[in-house]
DRENPA-3360 file (N, C-alpha, C; in nm, 2 decimals, always signed):
BEGIN
1 = MNQLRQLM = +1.98/-1.16/+1.47/+1.86/-1.10/+1.42/+1.78/-1.20/+1.34 ~ +1.84/-1.30/+1.27/+1.76/-1.39/+1.19/+1.65/-1.46/+1.26 ~ +1.68/-1.50/+1.38/+1.58/-1.57/+1.46/+1.46/-1.47/+1.50 ~ +1.50/-1.35/+1.54/+1.40/-1.25/+1.57/+1.32/-1.21/+1.45 ~ +1.39/-1.20/+1.33/+1.32/-1.17/+1.21/+1.22/-1.28/+1.17 ~ +1.26/-1.40/+1.19/+1.17/-1.51/+1.15/+1.05/-1.51/+1.25 ~ +1.07/-1.49/+1.38/+0.97/-1.48/+1.47/+0.87/-1.37/+1.44 ~ +0.92/-1.25/+1.40/+0.84/-1.14/+1.36/+0.76/-1.17/+1.24;
9 = IEELHRRN = +0.81/-1.24/+1.14/+0.74/-1.27/+1.02/+0.63/-1.37/+1.06 ~ +0.65/-1.46/+1.15/+0.55/-1.56/+1.19/+0.44/-1.48/+1.26 ~ +0.47/-1.39/+1.35/+0.37/-1.31/+1.42/+0.28/-1.23/+1.33 ~ +0.35/-1.17/+1.23/+0.28/-1.09/+1.13/+0.18/-1.18/+1.05 ~ +0.23/-1.29/+1.01/+0.15/-1.39/+0.93/+0.03/-1.44/+1.01 ~ +0.05/-1.47/+1.14/-0.05/-1.51/+1.23/-0.17/-1.41/+1.24 ~ -0.13/-1.29/+1.22/-0.24/-1.18/+1.23/-0.29/-1.14/+1.10 ~ -0.25/-1.21/+0.99/-0.29/-1.19/+0.86/-0.26/-1.05/+0.80;
17 = FAATTIRT = -0.14/-1.00/+0.83/-0.10/-0.87/+0.78/-0.07/-0.89/+0.63 ~ -0.09/-0.78/+0.56/-0.07/-0.78/+0.41/+0.08/-0.79/+0.38 ~ +0.12/-0.84/+0.27/+0.26/-0.86/+0.23/+0.33/-0.72/+0.23 ~ +0.27/-0.62/+0.19/+0.33/-0.49/+0.19/+0.36/-0.44/+0.33 ~ +0.26/-0.46/+0.42/+0.28/-0.42/+0.56/+0.40/-0.50/+0.63 ~ +0.40/-0.63/+0.59/+0.51/-0.71/+0.65/+0.65/-0.66/+0.60 ~ +0.66/-0.63/+0.47/+0.79/-0.57/+0.42/+0.82/-0.44/+0.49 ~ +0.72/-0.35/+0.51/+0.74/-0.22/+0.57/+0.78/-0.24/+0.72;
25 = YLHGVEHF = +0.72/-0.33/+0.79/+0.75/-0.35/+0.93/+0.89/-0.40/+0.95 ~ +0.92/-0.50/+0.86/+1.06/-0.56/+0.87/+1.17/-0.45/+0.84 ~ +1.14/-0.37/+0.74/+1.23/-0.27/+0.70/+1.25/-0.17/+0.82 ~ +1.14/-0.13/+0.88/+1.14/-0.04/+1.00/+1.23/-0.09/+1.11 ~ +1.21/-0.21/+1.15/+1.29/-0.27/+1.26/+1.44/-0.28/+1.22 ~ +1.47/-0.32/+1.09/+1.60/-0.33/+1.04/+1.67/-0.20/+1.04 ~ +1.60/-0.09/+1.00/+1.66/+0.04/+1.00/+1.69/+0.09/+1.14 ~ +1.60/+0.06/+1.23/+1.62/+0.10/+1.37/+1.75/+0.03/+1.42;
33 = SRYFHRRP = +1.76/-0.10/+1.40/+1.88/-0.18/+1.44/+2.01/-0.13/+1.38 ~ +2.01/-0.10/+1.25/+2.13/-0.05/+1.18/+2.17/+0.09/+1.23 ~ +2.07/+0.17/+1.27/+2.10/+0.30/+1.31/+2.18/+0.30/+1.44 ~ +2.16/+0.21/+1.53/+2.23/+0.20/+1.65/+2.34/+0.09/+1.65 ~ +2.35/+0.02/+1.54/+2.45/-0.09/+1.52/+2.45/-0.19/+1.63 ~ +2.32/-0.22/+1.67/+2.30/-0.32/+1.77/+2.17/-0.40/+1.74 ~ +2.16/-0.52/+1.79/+2.04/-0.60/+1.77/+1.92/-0.52/+1.84 ~ +1.80/-0.53/+1.78/+1.69/-0.45/+1.83/+1.64/-0.50/+1.97;
41 = DQLGPEEI = +1.67/-0.62/+2.00/+1.63/-0.67/+2.14/+1.72/-0.62/+2.25 ~ +1.83/-0.55/+2.21/+1.92/-0.49/+2.30/+1.90/-0.34/+2.32 ~ +1.80/-0.29/+2.25/+1.76/-0.15/+2.26/+1.63/-0.13/+2.33 ~ +1.62/-0.02/+2.39/+1.50/+0.01/+2.48/+1.43/+0.14/+2.45 ~ +1.35/+0.19/+2.54/+1.28/+0.31/+2.52/+1.36/+0.44/+2.50 ~ +1.48/+0.44/+2.56/+1.56/+0.56/+2.54/+1.61/+0.57/+2.39 ~ +1.65/+0.45/+2.34/+1.69/+0.45/+2.20/+1.58/+0.47/+2.10 ~ +1.46/+0.42/+2.14/+1.34/+0.45/+2.05/+1.31/+0.60/+2.05;
49 = RKYQAALF = +1.32/+0.67/+2.16/+1.30/+0.81/+2.17/+1.40/+0.88/+2.08 ~ +1.53/+0.84/+2.09/+1.64/+0.91/+2.01/+1.61/+0.88/+1.86 ~ +1.57/+0.76/+1.83/+1.55/+0.72/+1.69/+1.43/+0.80/+1.63 ~ +1.33/+0.82/+1.71/+1.21/+0.90/+1.67/+1.25/+1.04/+1.64 ~ +1.34/+1.10/+1.72/+1.38/+1.23/+1.70/+1.47/+1.24/+1.57 ~ +1.55/+1.14/+1.55/+1.64/+1.13/+1.43/+1.56/+1.12/+1.30 ~ +1.45/+1.05/+1.31/+1.37/+1.03/+1.19/+1.32/+1.16/+1.14 ~ +1.29/+1.26/+1.23/+1.25/+1.39/+1.19/+1.37/+1.48/+1.16;
57 = TQFKFSPN = +1.47/+1.48/+1.24/+1.57/+1.58/+1.23/+1.68/+1.54/+1.13 ~ +1.73/+1.42/+1.15/+1.84/+1.37/+1.06/+1.79/+1.31/+0.93 ~ +1.69/+1.23/+0.93/+1.64/+1.17/+0.81/+1.54/+1.25/+0.73 ~ +1.48/+1.35/+0.80/+1.38/+1.44/+0.74/+1.26/+1.36/+0.69 ~ +1.22/+1.26/+0.76/+1.10/+1.18/+0.72/+0.97/+1.26/+0.75 ~ +0.87/+1.23/+0.67/+0.74/+1.29/+0.70/+0.68/+1.23/+0.82 ~ +0.58/+1.30/+0.88/+0.51/+1.24/+1.00/+0.45/+1.10/+0.97 ~ +0.39/+1.08/+0.85/+0.33/+0.95/+0.82/+0.43/+0.84/+0.81;
65 = TVILRLAS = +0.55/+0.87/+0.76/+0.66/+0.77/+0.76/+0.71/+0.74/+0.90 ~ +0.72/+0.84/+0.99/+0.75/+0.82/+1.13/+0.65/+0.73/+1.20 ~ +0.52/+0.76/+1.17/+0.42/+0.67/+1.23/+0.43/+0.53/+1.19 ~ +0.46/+0.50/+1.06/+0.49/+0.36/+1.02/+0.61/+0.30/+1.09 ~ +0.71/+0.38/+1.10/+0.83/+0.32/+1.17/+0.80/+0.29/+1.32 ~ +0.73/+0.38/+1.38/+0.69/+0.35/+1.52/+0.60/+0.24/+1.53 ~ +0.51/+0.22/+1.44/+0.41/+0.11/+1.44/+0.49/-0.02/+1.43 ~ +0.59/-0.02/+1.34/+0.67/-0.15/+1.33/+0.75/-0.18/+1.46;
73 = LRFFYIHV = +0.80/-0.08/+1.52/+0.87/-0.10/+1.65/+0.78/-0.14/+1.76 ~ +0.66/-0.08/+1.76/+0.56/-0.12/+1.86/+0.52/-0.26/+1.84 ~ +0.50/-0.31/+1.72/+0.46/-0.45/+1.70/+0.57/-0.54/+1.74 ~ +0.70/-0.50/+1.70/+0.81/-0.59/+1.74/+0.83/-0.60/+1.89 ~ +0.82/-0.49/+1.96/+0.84/-0.50/+2.11/+0.72/-0.57/+2.18 ~ +0.60/-0.54/+2.14/+0.48/-0.60/+2.20/+0.47/-0.75/+2.17 ~ +0.47/-0.78/+2.04/+0.43/-0.92/+1.99/+0.55/-1.01/+1.98 ~ +0.66/-0.96/+1.95/+0.78/-1.05/+1.93/+0.86/-1.06/+2.06;
81 = LKRGWSIA = +0.89/-0.95/+2.12/+0.97/-0.95/+2.24/+0.89/-0.96/+2.37 ~ +0.76/-0.94/+2.36/+0.66/-0.95/+2.47/+0.70/-0.85/+2.58 ~ +0.74/-0.73/+2.53/+0.77/-0.62/+2.63/+0.66/-0.52/+2.62 ~ +0.65/-0.43/+2.72/+0.55/-0.33/+2.72/+0.59/-0.22/+2.63 ~ +0.49/-0.13/+2.60/+0.51/-0.02/+2.51/+0.43/+0.10/+2.57 ~ +0.50/+0.21/+2.59/+0.44/+0.32/+2.66/+0.41/+0.43/+2.55 ~ +0.28/+0.45/+2.53/+0.24/+0.56/+2.44/+0.29/+0.69/+2.49 ~ +0.29/+0.71/+2.62/+0.34/+0.84/+2.68/+0.48/+0.87/+2.64;
89 = ETPYPKKV = +0.57/+0.76/+2.64/+0.71/+0.78/+2.61/+0.74/+0.79/+2.46 ~ +0.65/+0.74/+2.38/+0.67/+0.74/+2.23/+0.54/+0.79/+2.17 ~ +0.51/+0.92/+2.18/+0.39/+0.97/+2.12/+0.40/+0.96/+1.96 ~ +0.29/+0.93/+1.90/+0.28/+0.93/+1.76/+0.27/+1.07/+1.71 ~ +0.34/+1.11/+1.60/+0.32/+1.25/+1.55/+0.18/+1.26/+1.49 ~ +0.13/+1.39/+1.48/+0.01/+1.41/+1.42/+0.01/+1.37/+1.27 ~ -0.09/+1.30/+1.23/-0.09/+1.25/+1.09/-0.12/+1.36/+0.99 ~ -0.05/+1.36/+0.88/-0.07/+1.46/+0.78/-0.16/+1.41/+0.67;
97 = RHLPGVLS = -0.27/+1.47/+0.65/-0.36/+1.43/+0.54/-0.36/+1.53/+0.43 ~ -0.34/+1.47/+0.31/-0.34/+1.55/+0.19/-0.45/+1.52/+0.10 ~ -0.52/+1.61/+0.04/-0.62/+1.59/-0.06/-0.55/+1.55/-0.19 ~ -0.61/+1.45/-0.26/-0.54/+1.41/-0.39/-0.57/+1.52/-0.49 ~ -0.47/+1.53/-0.58/-0.49/+1.62/-0.69/-0.60/+1.57/-0.79 ~ -0.68/+1.66/-0.84/-0.79/+1.62/-0.93/-0.76/+1.68/-1.07 ~ -0.76/+1.59/-1.16/-0.73/+1.63/-1.30/-0.86/+1.68/-1.37 ~ -0.84/+1.78/-1.45/-0.96/+1.83/-1.53/-0.99/+1.73/-1.64;
105 = QEEVARLI = -1.11/+1.74/-1.70/-1.14/+1.64/-1.81/-1.05/+1.65/-1.92 ~ -1.00/+1.77/-1.95/-0.90/+1.79/-2.06/-0.77/+1.72/-2.03 ~ -0.72/+1.74/-1.90/-0.60/+1.67/-1.86/-0.61/+1.52/-1.87 ~ -0.72/+1.47/-1.83/-0.75/+1.32/-1.84/-0.75/+1.28/-1.98 ~ -0.81/+1.35/-2.07/-0.82/+1.32/-2.21/-0.68/+1.32/-2.27 ~ -0.60/+1.42/-2.24/-0.46/+1.43/-2.29/-0.38/+1.31/-2.24 ~ -0.39/+1.27/-2.11/-0.32/+1.16/-2.06/-0.35/+1.03/-2.13 ~ -0.48/+1.01/-2.15/-0.53/+0.88/-2.22/-0.48/+0.88/-2.37;
113 = EAADTPFH = -0.49/+1.00/-2.43/-0.45/+1.01/-2.57/-0.30/+0.99/-2.59 ~ -0.22/+1.02/-2.48/-0.07/+1.01/-2.49/-0.02/+0.87/-2.47 ~ -0.11/+0.77/-2.44/-0.07/+0.63/-2.43/-0.02/+0.58/-2.56 ~ +0.09/+0.50/-2.55/+0.16/+0.45/-2.67/+0.08/+0.34/-2.74 ~ +0.02/+0.25/-2.66/-0.05/+0.13/-2.73/-0.19/+0.13/-2.68 ~ -0.28/+0.05/-2.76/-0.42/+0.04/-2.72/-0.43/-0.02/-2.58 ~ -0.34/-0.12/-2.54/-0.34/-0.18/-2.41/-0.32/-0.07/-2.30 ~ -0.22/+0.02/-2.32/-0.20/+0.13/-2.22/-0.32/+0.22/-2.21;
121 = RILLMTLY = -0.38/+0.25/-2.33/-0.49/+0.34/-2.33/-0.61/+0.28/-2.25 ~ -0.64/+0.15/-2.27/-0.74/+0.08/-2.20/-0.71/+0.07/-2.05 ~ -0.58/+0.05/-2.02/-0.54/+0.04/-1.88/-0.57/+0.18/-1.81 ~ -0.53/+0.29/-1.87/-0.55/+0.42/-1.82/-0.70/+0.45/-1.80 ~ -0.78/+0.41/-1.90/-0.92/+0.44/-1.90/-0.99/+0.36/-1.79 ~ -0.94/+0.23/-1.77/-1.00/+0.15/-1.66/-0.96/+0.20/-1.53 ~ -0.83/+0.24/-1.51/-0.79/+0.30/-1.38/-0.87/+0.43/-1.35 ~ -0.89/+0.51/-1.45/-0.96/+0.64/-1.43/-1.11/+0.61/-1.40;
129 = ATGARRAE = -1.17/+0.52/-1.48/-1.32/+0.50/-1.46/-1.35/+0.43/-1.33 ~ -1.27/+0.33/-1.29/-1.30/+0.25/-1.17/-1.24/+0.31/-1.04 ~ -1.14/+0.40/-1.05/-1.08/+0.45/-0.93/-0.99/+0.34/-0.87 ~ -0.96/+0.24/-0.94/-0.87/+0.13/-0.89/-0.73/+0.18/-0.86 ~ -0.67/+0.12/-0.76/-0.53/+0.15/-0.73/-0.45/+0.07/-0.82 ~ -0.32/+0.11/-0.83/-0.23/+0.05/-0.92/-0.22/-0.10/-0.90 ~ -0.21/-0.15/-0.78/-0.20/-0.29/-0.74/-0.33/-0.36/-0.77 ~ -0.44/-0.29/-0.75/-0.57/-0.35/-0.78/-0.58/-0.38/-0.93;
137 = AARLKVGD = -0.54/-0.28/-1.01/-0.55/-0.29/-1.16/-0.46/-0.40/-1.21 ~ -0.34/-0.41/-1.14/-0.25/-0.51/-1.19/-0.30/-0.66/-1.17 ~ -0.39/-0.67/-1.07/-0.45/-0.81/-1.04/-0.58/-0.84/-1.11 ~ -0.63/-0.74/-1.19/-0.75/-0.76/-1.27/-0.73/-0.88/-1.37 ~ -0.83/-0.96/-1.37/-0.84/-1.07/-1.47/-0.96/-1.05/-1.56 ~ -0.95/-1.12/-1.67/-1.06/-1.11/-1.77/-1.19/-1.15/-1.70 ~ -1.20/-1.24/-1.62/-1.32/-1.28/-1.55/-1.38/-1.18/-1.45 ~ -1.29/-1.08/-1.42/-1.34/-0.97/-1.33/-1.43/-0.87/-1.40;
145 = IDSQRMVV = -1.43/-0.88/-1.53/-1.50/-0.78/-1.61/-1.63/-0.84/-1.66 ~ -1.74/-0.79/-1.61/-1.87/-0.84/-1.65/-1.94/-0.73/-1.74 ~ -1.91/-0.75/-1.88/-1.96/-0.64/-1.97/-2.11/-0.65/-1.99 ~ -2.18/-0.76/-1.96/-2.32/-0.77/-1.97/-2.39/-0.68/-1.86 ~ -2.34/-0.69/-1.74/-2.40/-0.61/-1.63/-2.32/-0.48/-1.61 ~ -2.21/-0.45/-1.69/-2.13/-0.34/-1.68/-2.07/-0.32/-1.54 ~ -2.00/-0.42/-1.50/-1.94/-0.42/-1.36/-1.80/-0.47/-1.37 ~ -1.71/-0.41/-1.30/-1.57/-0.45/-1.28/-1.56/-0.49/-1.14;
153 = HIHEGKGG = -1.52/-0.62/-1.11/-1.50/-0.67/-0.98/-1.36/-0.65/-0.94 ~ -1.33/-0.59/-0.83/-1.19/-0.58/-0.78/-1.19/-0.67/-0.65 ~ -1.10/-0.77/-0.66/-1.09/-0.87/-0.55/-0.97/-0.83/-0.47 ~ -0.99/-0.84/-0.34/-0.88/-0.82/-0.24/-0.81/-0.69/-0.26 ~ -0.88/-0.58/-0.27/-0.82/-0.45/-0.28/-0.76/-0.41/-0.15 ~ -0.74/-0.28/-0.14/-0.68/-0.23/-0.01/-0.75/-0.27/+0.11 ~ -0.68/-0.32/+0.21/-0.74/-0.37/+0.33/-0.81/-0.51/+0.31 ~ -0.77/-0.58/+0.19/-0.83/-0.71/+0.17/-0.97/-0.71/+0.13;
161 = KDRAYIDG = -1.03/-0.59/+0.10/-1.17/-0.58/+0.07/-1.20/-0.60/-0.08 ~ -1.31/-0.67/-0.11/-1.36/-0.68/-0.25/-1.46/-0.56/-0.27 ~ -1.46/-0.52/-0.40/-1.56/-0.41/-0.43/-1.59/-0.43/-0.58 ~ -1.69/-0.36/-0.62/-1.74/-0.37/-0.76/-1.76/-0.22/-0.81 ~ -1.71/-0.20/-0.93/-1.73/-0.07/-0.99/-1.85/-0.09/-1.09 ~ -1.95/-0.01/-1.08/-2.07/-0.02/-1.17/-2.08/+0.11/-1.25 ~ -2.09/+0.10/-1.38/-2.10/+0.22/-1.46/-2.22/+0.20/-1.56 ~ -2.31/+0.30/-1.56/-2.42/+0.29/-1.65/-2.39/+0.33/-1.79;
169 = RSGNYSIL = -2.27/+0.38/-1.82/-2.24/+0.42/-1.96/-2.18/+0.30/-2.03 ~ -2.24/+0.25/-2.13/-2.20/+0.13/-2.20/-2.07/+0.15/-2.28 ~ -2.04/+0.28/-2.31/-1.92/+0.31/-2.39/-1.80/+0.26/-2.33 ~ -1.78/+0.27/-2.20/-1.66/+0.23/-2.13/-1.64/+0.08/-2.15 ~ -1.75/+0.00/-2.13/-1.74/-0.14/-2.13/-1.73/-0.20/-2.28 ~ -1.79/-0.13/-2.37/-1.77/-0.18/-2.51/-1.63/-0.16/-2.55 ~ -1.56/-0.06/-2.52/-1.42/-0.04/-2.55/-1.34/-0.15/-2.48 ~ -1.36/-0.17/-2.35/-1.29/-0.26/-2.27/-1.32/-0.41/-2.32;
177 = SSFVWGPW = -1.44/-0.44/-2.35/-1.48/-0.57/-2.40/-1.42/-0.60/-2.53 ~ -1.42/-0.50/-2.62/-1.36/-0.52/-2.75/-1.21/-0.55/-2.74 ~ -1.15/-0.48/-2.64/-1.00/-0.51/-2.63/-0.98/-0.65/-2.56 ~ -1.05/-0.68/-2.46/-1.04/-0.80/-2.39/-1.07/-0.92/-2.47 ~ -1.19/-0.91/-2.54/-1.24/-1.02/-2.62/-1.20/-1.01/-2.77 ~ -1.12/-0.92/-2.81/-1.08/-0.89/-2.95/-1.00/-1.01/-3.01 ~ -0.96/-0.99/-3.14/-0.90/-1.10/-3.21/-0.76/-1.14/-3.15 ~ -0.69/-1.05/-3.08/-0.56/-1.08/-3.03/-0.57/-1.16/-2.90;
185 = YR = -0.69/-1.17/-2.84/-0.71/-1.25/-2.72/-0.69/-1.40/-2.74 ~ -0.73/-1.45/-2.85/-0.72/-1.59/-2.88/-0.59/-1.64/-2.86;
% end
């Protein structure tokens, strides 16, 4: 499997897949292989069909997780093994879409007030104000915050896209700027 794994990593990198997608796809193919106790290149459409059924019945995975596992196998069989893939034989389950929970203003205020340190408080405020994802906020740098123009630049967010959060309320930026440029920054 090591040679196949390396070939799959190379193919994923050639297509500029995100690091998280690479990890997810590798894990999906490894799980498939371990389930049958055989190398994945020795398995075919019948095993894929059985595996798909097991993901729902035995492992109780959600439809979205099953879609990810099938996508990893599809990539492996098409791009690594250069075999065909029949959508008719391996239909993707219907994707489940959930609306995110929305906190009330009071709940947001309680969450921010519950932060232990000023750093955590600013982090929560920034996440809430910008709508940044956890990984996006973790990559924020001082230079990404333009307090003069009241803009937070998010570089290489989800899907590798850059975006900017613009807020007309100076209060958010004065708090953020005072923390970033405060006496402890030196």
